[in-house]
N, C-alpha and C positions, 0 to 999 in steps of 0.2 A: 590394197585393195591388189588383185590380182588379175593382171592383163596380158588376157591371150595374143599373141603376136597375129596369128592367121585371124582372129577374128577380129579385131582393129583395123585390119585391111578393106574391112566391107567400108568404113566410113572414111578411111584417109588412103591413100595412094602412095604408098610405102616404097616402092619400088626403087632400087638402090641404094637403100637406106638396110642395111644390116643390124640384127636384135640390139647388139653390144655396142655400135655406134648411136643406137637410138635412146637406148640406156644412158648415156655419156650426154647427149644434148637433150635430153629431159632434165637430169639432175645439174647440170648449168643452168638450164631454166629456174630453179628452186626447187623441183619436188623431186629429192632425193629419192632415185629407185636403188631400192635394198636388197634386189638380188635378181639373176637373170638365170631362170631354171629352164635345160634341156630335157623335154617331159619323154621322150626316148632314147636319152644319150644310154650311150653302152648296149643299148636291144638291136641285135642284128638276127636275119634268119626266122622272123615267127612272119609265118602265113594263114591265112583259111583254108581248114581242112574241114571234109566232107565226111562224116562218119558211115560210112556203109554196112558195116557189122559190128555188133558187140557181143558179145557173150563171157560167160562166167570164167575168169582163169580156173582151170583145172587144177590149182595146186594153193590157192589162197582164196579166203571167202571173199576179202574184199577188196579184190583184184579185178580187175575188166579186161578181157582181150579184146583190144578193138581195132577192126580193118579202118584205115583212113586212106582217103585220095586228098593228096597236099598239092595234087596240080603236075605231078611228074608222072611218068610212064607205064610206072606200076604204081599199085596202093601199097603202103606200108603199115606192119603192125605196130601198136604202140600198147602199152601196157598203161591203165591207168586206174589211178585211186580215187577218181572222185563217184560219189553214189549218184549224181544226175547223170553220169553220160549217158549216153542211147542212141540207136541208129537213127537214123535221119537228119543229124545235128550240124550244122555249120561253127565251126568252134577255131579256136586260135590254138596250133598247132607251131609247137620250137623243134626244127628240123633238127638232125644231125648237122652238127657242128656251130648250131645258133648260141647265142651270147646272152641270157638272162640279166636283169638289173644284181650287181654286186658282183660282177665279172663270173656268172656261173653258167660255165660251157656243158652244151649237150654232146653227149656223146650216143653213140652204141653201147646197150647193156642187156642184160640177163636178168631178170625177174622171175625167180621161183622157177625158171627152167625155161622161162618164155623170153624171146627175142623183142626188146623194144627200141624202136627206131625213130625216137623224136620223145615229144613231151605234149600233152593237151593241159592247156596252160587255162588257171584262176587270174582274173584279175590281179588279184594280187601278187601275183606270180609275174606278172608284166609292170609293176613296179606303181600301181597304182593303193593310195593307203584304201583302209578297209571302211573306214565312215565314209569316205565319197562313193562307196560300191551300192547299187541298188540292191534291197533288201532279197532277191531272189536270186542273185548272183553272191550273198557274201560270205555263203557256203557254197564251193566244190565249184567248177570250172563253167567259163562264160558262153552262153548259145549266140550267136549272130542271128539275124531274122534270113529267111530262107536267100533273098536276094542275092543275099553276099555271095561273091564270086570267088569259088576254089582257087586254091592258088596264089591270090594277090596277098599284099601287105597289110597284115592282119592290125597292126601299128597305125598304119594309115586311116585302115576305116573306123579305128578307134578314135580319129583325130587327136593320136597323142604324136605325130609327127608335128609337135608345135613348142613355142618356148614362151615359159609367163615371165611377164618383168614383174615383179612385185615393191609396189610404191609405197614408201613411207609417208603417209598423207601428215599436216598437220590439221587440228581441228578447224581452222576458217577454211581450209580447200574439200570442203566437201562437195562441191560440183565434180571432183574429180572421181566420185566413190560411183561413177556410172561410166559404161563405154564412150557414150557420147560425150563426155565431159571430157573425159582422155582425149578422144579425137580432137574436140575443140581444141586443146591445148597441143597434141602435137601437131596439127593442121597450122597452128601459129608459129611454133618452133620452124616446120620445115615450112613454113609457105606455103603452103595448099588448099585446097578446099575438102569442105566438110561433107558427104554424102548421108545423107538422112536417113533412116530405116523405112519401106516399105508399110504405109498401115492402109491402105484403101481396101474396102471389102465391099463385096452386096450386102443389101440388108433385106429382110424377109417383107412381107406384106403386114406380116402381126406387128404390134408396137409393143415397146419393153413396158411404157405406161402403163400401158393395160395388164400386166405382171406385178407391177412392183409399185409400191409410191415410197418417199425418202422422208423420213421427217427429223429433226434435227434441235436438240433441247440447249444443249451445250454449246452455240453457237462460237463462244469463243475459242472454244478449244476445236472443234470443228465447224470452220467457215467453208468447208468446200468438200462434199460427200458426189463422187458419179458414180450412177449403177448400170450398170450392162447386161442385157440376158442373152443368153446363147443357147440354141435348144440344141436335140438329137445329136451331143455329141456323145460322141463313141472312147472308151475309157482305155487305153493300151499306152506301151511306153512311146516314150517321146524320139524324134530321129536320132541318128546316134551320133551325127554334129551337132545337135542339143547338147545331148548328155555328155558327150566330148568337153563343150565349151564350160558348161555347168562343173565339173569334175576340175578341169584346169583352174576356175574362180575359187573351187573350195567348198561346194555347194552339191549333196548326193539328189543323185535324180531317183524320183518318185513315178508319177506316169505324166502322160503330155499334159491333160489341165495342170496340176503343179507344178510341172516342170516349165510352164510357158509363163506361169505368173512369177517365178523367179530368171526366167530369162531376161522378162522386160524388167525386172527391178534392176537387174546387174545394165541393163541397155539404158534404161533411161534414168536410173536412178531411183525410180517412183515404184512405192512398195503396193502389190497389188493384195488381193483377198478373192479365192473363189470360194461361193457355198453352193452345195448341193442345193438347188432352189424348192426341190420336191421336201427335203427334210428341215426344210426353212422353221416350217409350219403358220407360215401366214404371207399376205402379201404387204407387209408392211416391213419397214426399216426403219429403226427407231434410234436414232444415237442421242444416250443421254449418261448423265454422271451415274454412277453404282449406288445401290442404298448401302447405309451400314449392315456388313455382315450376311451382303449378298453372295451367292457362291456360282462361279461359272468351275465347269470343268472344260479345261482345254486339252489341244490336240495332243499333247502327252500323257494324257488320261490322268493329271492331276486335277486335285479337286481346290481349289482357291478361292481362300475367303476375302473381301474386296473392301474400299473403302468408299466412303464419299467422295475421294480427290482422283479415285479412277474411272477411266471413261470406258464406256461399253458400247458395241456396238446388239441392237436385239432387234427379235422379231417383233418389237409390241409390247412384250410380256419378258420373253425368258431372253438372256444372254446370249447372244450367238458368237461372240469375238471380245477377246480383250483390246481395245483398238491400240491398232498398231505396234502390239507386241505378238499377239498369238491368238488364232480362231478356236474356237469349241469346238468341244469332240460332236455336237449333235449336229452339226452341221457340215461334218467332211465330206469331199469327195469322196466319194469311193467308187469301185469296179462296177457297179450298176449302176449309176449316176448317169442320168439323161438331159438332164437343163443346170445349168450354171447362171449364177449370178454371181456377174463380176463386180468387185468394188474396187476405184481409185478414190482416194481421200487425202485431203491436206490436215493433217492433226498437229495441235500443237505442241512441239518440242520438247516445252519440261513436262506436262502432261505425260507424254510417253515415258520420257523420264523416268518419273516416278513409278508408274506404274513397274517397268520394265526392272529399277532397282530393286522394288521392294520384294517382287516376284521371283528373282534370281533369272529373269527371263531377257538373255541378253541374245538377241536376232540380227539376222542382218536387216530385218523391215526396222527394228525401233533403232541400230545405231544409224541409218540415214533419218528418220524424222526426226532425231534429237540432234542434230549435228545442222539441220533443214535443207527440204526437199524445194527444189522449182515450181513454182505454184502454177507456170505455165505448164508444165508438163504433165499434168493430174489427167488431164483430158487426153493429150497425145497418148500417155501410156496404156490408156485404157483402150483406145482405139488401134493401138499397136499390136493387144492383146489378143482383140477380137479377129483382127486379122490374121492370127497366126493361129487362134483356136478354129476359125473357119478354113483355115487351109491342112491343117496337122490333127485335128481331133473332129472334122467332117461335121461341125456346129453351126446351125443357121444363126445369125447375127439377127436380133430383133430389132425394127427401125425405133432410130433416137436411144437418147440418153434420158435419166432420171437424175434430176439433181437436186440439191439442197444448196441454194449457194448466197453465202452473205461476205465473200472472199472480195477486199479490194488492192487490186495489184496495182503496185504502183513504181515503173523503174525508176531507181535510183540515178540522179543527176550530179554529176559531180565534174567541178574545173578548178584547172590548175592554169597558172602560167609557165610559159616557155622559160622566164627566168628564173623561176624556182627551180625548174625541173634540172637545168643546167645548173644549178646551184647547189646543190642537192649532193647531185650526182658527178660533178667534176667533169663536164661533158660541154661540147659547143656543139650541139646537136640544133637542129633547123627545126623550123615547125611541121616541113613536109614531111621528115624522117618520123616526126613523133605521129603523125598521123595517120602512116603506113604502118605502123607499131599498132595501133588503135584497129586498124582495117584487120590487121591479120588476126585479131583476138575476137573480128566479127564485131564491135563496139560501135554503135552511131558515134561520128564527132560533129561540131558545128564551129568553127576557129571565129572569133573576134579580136580582132588585133593581135596581141601575146599572149592571150587567154583562150586555151582550148576546151568546150564545152562536151563533156562524155556521156552519152546515155548506157547506162550499164545493163545488161542485160539479167533479168531476173535467176538466170543461172549462177551467177556470179553475186550472192550475197556477202561475199567476202568486202566488198568495195565501196566504201560510205565516204570516204574522205580525200581529199586531195594527196596526200601522203601516201594511199593506196596506188593513186596513177603513178606516182613517182616511181613506186614498186615495180609497177606492169611494164614501166619504160625500162627499167633497170635489167628488170631479168630477160626481157627479149633481145634489148639492146645487146646483152651478152655482158655478165660480170667483170668477162676476162679483158674484155672492151675497155673498161674505167679505169682511168690514169691512178697511179701512185703517187704519193708523196708523201716525205717525211716531215714529221713535228717539226715547225721553227719558233727559236728561242732555246733559253739556257736548260739543261734540265737538269736535276739535282739525284746524284745514284742514290739508289735505294739502300736501307742499312737498317739492322736491329736496332729498337733500342736497350738502353741498358737494362731495362726492365724484360726485355723479350730473351735479351742474352743470357741473364743468370735463372727464367725459367728454363732455356732449352739446357743451362747445366744440369736443374734439378731433374729433368727428365730424365737426362742421360745418366744419372747416378742410382737413380731408381730402375730404371730398366738394363742396367748394368748390373743392379744387386739381383736381378731377376724377378720384379716385378711388372705386371702386363697391366698395360692403360686400360683400363675402364670408363663407360659415359653413361651415365645413368640421366633420366628423366630429371630436369628442374621440380616435376609437379609432385608432390607425394601427397599421403592422408593428414586427417590433421590431428589424429594421435603422434606420427612418427613426425611432425615438422619441428619439433621442441625438442626431439630428443637429441642427446649429446653437442647440443648447441653451445658456441664458445660465447655468446654473449645474449642474455636474455632480452629476447622483443617480443613484441605479439605477434603472432604467425600472422599473415597476408592468406587472405581466403579468396578464390576467384568468384565473380559473381556467378558465371553459370558453366561450370565445371562440366568436364566431360563424366566423369564419375568420380563418388567416394575417393578411390584409392589416390585419386587424381585431383584432387582439389584446392591445395596450399600451397604456397609457395616454402620450398626448403630455408632451413638456418643451419644447417651441417649436411654435409656430404654422406659421414659414415651408415646412415640407416638403409641407404640406396647399396651403398656396397659391402653391409651385410645379408643384401637379399640376393646379389649377386653368387655370394658365396654359397647361400642356400640353396640358390640355383643349380650352381654347378656338384653341390654337393649332392643333390639328391639324384643326379646322373653318374655319379661315382669319381667324381676330381675333387677327393678330399684333402687335396694337400694344394692347396694355392694361394700366392701374392699378389694383389691389385692395387692399385692406386687411383687415383681420380682427381683431375684439375679442373677445379668449376667453381660458378659463383652461387651464392649463398644470398639471400633477399632478406633485410634489414628495415623494419615498417618507419618511418618516420610519420609526421604529423599526418592525419586521415587525409588532407589535401592534396599532398607529394606525391609522387613515383617513390618505390622503394629502393636503398641503399644495396646496388651489386656489387659484393665482395667478393674478390679473389679466395678461394681457401685451397688446403691443400691435402685428403686425406689418405689412408690407407687401412689394408686390412690383409693379415695372413692367418692362416691357418693349417693345420696336419705338418707334415715332416719339411722340413726348412732341407733338409741334406738324405740324401740317400744312398747310401752305398751298398747295394745287396749283395753282392760276392763277399765283399768284406762282412758280409753281415751288420754293416753298421749303419745305425739311424739315430736322428736327430732331432726331435720334436722341436718346434718354435720358440721360444719362450722371449720375456721381457729385452732380456741384452740383444739379440739378434736385433728386432725391430729398435731399439735404442741405438744399436749400431748404423742401421742405416740413416738413422737424422742423425748422427753424427757424423757419417760420411758426407751427407746434403751440406750439413754447419761448414764443414773444413772446406769443400769444396768453393762456399761462398765465404770464406774468413772468417765466418760468426764464431769460430769453437771459443774462443776467449771469454765473449760475451754470452753465452747460453751456459741456463741454470736450470737443473732439473729438480724440482722440490716436491718430496712426497704430497699426493693429495686423494682427495674423495671427490668421486663425481656419480650422477648416476647414472646406471647401467653398467659403471665398471666395476672391477675387482677394487676394494675399499687395500687391500695389501700389497697390490701390484700396481700404482696407479701412479703417475709424476706428470705433476704440470709444470708446461716448459717457460720459461721466463728468459727473454730476450732484452737486457739491460733494465733489469727489475720490472720490465711488462711481460705482463700474460700473453702469450702468444698463442698456447694450443695445450696438447695432453698428448700424454701417450699412456695405453696401460692393458690389463687385459677385460674381455667384457667379464661383466658377472654372470654368474655359473646359468643364474635365472633367463640371461640374455639367451647364454650357449643353447640353452635347450628349446628356448620360443625358436631359436632361428634353425636347433637340429643340427647344431655344429659343433665339432671338437674343440678345445685348447683354442682361442681364436685371440689374436693381441691385433689393436687398431690405434690410430693416433690422428692427429688432423690440426693442423697448422691455419693461421691466417700468412694466407703466401703473401698478399699484399705489405704485411709489416712484415714480414723476415727480407722482402726483396727492395722493400724501400729502404731498409736499414742501410746508413751508410757507412760506408768499411775504408778503412785507412787505404792507399796503394801500398802494392806489395812492396816488399824490403827483401830483396837476398843477402842473405851472410855466410861468407867463409863458412867451410867446415873446420870447426875448432882441432887446432895442432896438436892443443895442451891436456893431458890425459882427463879425466871426470874422479871425482869420489862420491859413492853411496853411503848412504847411512839408512837402514830400516830401524824401524821403532814400531811398538805394539802400544798402541791405548785401552786402558781400560775405561770405558766411558759408561752411563746410563743405557739401558737396548732401548729406550725409544730413539738416542741421540744419533742422527743421520750421518752418513761417513759423507755425504758433500759437505755440510757445514765443516766437520774438520778440516775436510781438504781445504776449503775458502779459509780456515782460518792460518793453516799450513802456508799456503801461498802468501796470504800478506804478510807476514811475518818472516820468511826467511830470504827476503830482500834480495836485491840483484842476483847472489851467488847461483841464489835456489832455480833448476829450471827445467826439473819434470818431480810429477807426484804422481804416484800409483797406489792405487788399494790392493793389496794381494793377498789378505788372508783375513778370515772373520771366522772367530770361536765364540760358540757359546755352546758349553756344558758344564759337566758336575765339576770341574774345578774351580769356575767360576763362581762369583761371588751373586746370591740371588738378587736378579735385578739388571746385571751389569753383561757387558760383552768386550769382546775383545777386537780390536780393530788393528791389521795391522800395515801399515805405508812403507814404501820405499822411497827415498829422496834420493836426487840427485843433485853435486854441487860442482857447478864449474865455471872457469872462466876463459873465455874463447882468446885474452892477451897473453896470460901467465898461466904458471904452474901453482894451484893452491896450495898453502900451508895447512899442517892439521890444525895448527890456533886460529886460522881465519874458519876453516869449517865450524869447529869446535864452538866459536863465538854465534855464528850466524844458526847453529842447531839448538843450540842452548836458549835464541831468542823464539826458536821454533817451542821448545818444549815449553817455555814458560808461559806462551800465548794460549795452548792448548790446554794448559791446566787451569789459568785465568777466567779464557773466555768460554770453557767447553767442561770444566771440573773434571779434563783426563788427567788419568797418573800410569807411568810408566808400567807396563806388566812386567814383574820381575820373574 
């Protein structure tokens, strides 16, 4: 809500209160002021000028040479490029030395050989947004009415010498979506009175009921409809002060009739609509639900197909407005309008919201109906608009109003005890102080013993329970005046659990390796739900899914990560490494909630390293991803308990996939995605992994033991073993470690050979073995003895022989 400081002064005495101070006091009372904008900030030296002469620039087709009276001793010559400038106009002139928005300073200049002493301004050049400017002045300069006095401050005449407070309203404070609502709030904060607008007007001898009849079929959607008739109106621009206030509030001026309805909407918070009575086509207003597929053409010239859930204003037959949202084109007020039918109604918020949302028509009117308008302002707003139409459009207001009324208005009566107020707020208020606070809010009160009974005005529909009254007392008493206390009792300092600490270590390792964290939906399609799952369970489908793509709870994180890679690859990000820590959902019995189990998954594609200057590129491969996992296991102290075993899994490459075991229990997999999957997702060679993070982090690890750096030399032996092609290197490594005893400290594979010199069905795998004792120097005999045990073990258990 944009609140004009000068406009607000019409209702509340703001003497002695600067806008910044007012903004602070409103914020402290519980309504945040998000900004304070000085409309004429940085603008100076702009006056009203009178164009005495205009002629074509002798050296330019699109420039005009104007002689302008700016209230000084002599007129000045100004070169103007606006197509609509003409002799006799009153215009806004930035004189030499003037400053315009953006610190644009006006100087004497020569344009195509002709001197220019100033600038004739458009409203845009004076800092007004294009969307707020009346259509006739959206292009070209602005022209004042003939009564404008030459030499006076043009900014003041445009009512831009104002300050606007932007209120950030929560949905419950719809009462402040009006200037009067803000006035009541400010008056309560400042402890001052509210002055209500003038509504009295002279009515003609004719009766409105002779011109119109109102019938309402949809009484639940529209319990109150008020119609007034104003004859002999003259359509013309609204007064400058009204246009200025509308623009300050973010509304574009149109003409006096439309501007008055918008002005009253902002003033009272009650939306109004003006129909051209002669274009209405009948003497009846019928409010009903729309028929299925019925069509209305709204003021934006769009044809809209309706359903039976939309509320219509009709002339008995044809739609003339979409209730509470937008009027119809067929009854629009135009330049030749003479008689106006004025509508003021109370529409059900949910009905208006549905129509507004389904047709994408979010208007100032619909926003207020959705949040709730004051039912006691429906008639008052109509009378105020009729008064303004008589005053500024020369209209004759016909006697009386025509109504359809089934609305039952009851003021809420809420009570609260003084003891509860003090207990909740930690104060020592007496009943008189509480009464004074409600008097400032203009709430009627009655005190019975320790209880105060409050009759809440209908404008404050947000107050329904005792806690609401306590909140009103707190904010008017002043949050700064409430006492502060510290908690009593012992406090336990917060800390991370072991599980949380380990999870942070995993994240640190992954991000240190260059992987980005991704967060994906827990819902996926039924087809993708079971892909790459570590454990086969029946997928869980939602009873009412948003869409088929988000209908089933996931059993694996990998499919969504592949979708992330696909999305990025389509945008030329084809080298990417990502991971996700999230839950998968495993079905239990049909009457039980699913088990949520935390998993870790990653996906890497494209180049792992790229040094373009050296011309070096390294694509990702299996061992890069395995190395990332090894780093995780090492950081958690699990390296000795983890084993990789060759495996086959749906969706993964059969020769580049390993199942991961932790103490002989399967906890996940790592491997390349199958070429068919890569083709489906339009990816290059891609590697993925997924682990049961819960199984990894819950694994008990022995406390870390530190060892001294060995002072004695180690002895290395290399062996090349010839084995069957199907034999895994990991199996041989486990056999070697088991047979080497305490002296064997390290085992590494450093070569693999499969070639012409090898027997068919055989391969050679070379291992490097390191022996040492931290307490002494080993002898050759000790090493040979241990090494012979290794050779015997690989021969007996794996059929391996030394390569000659």
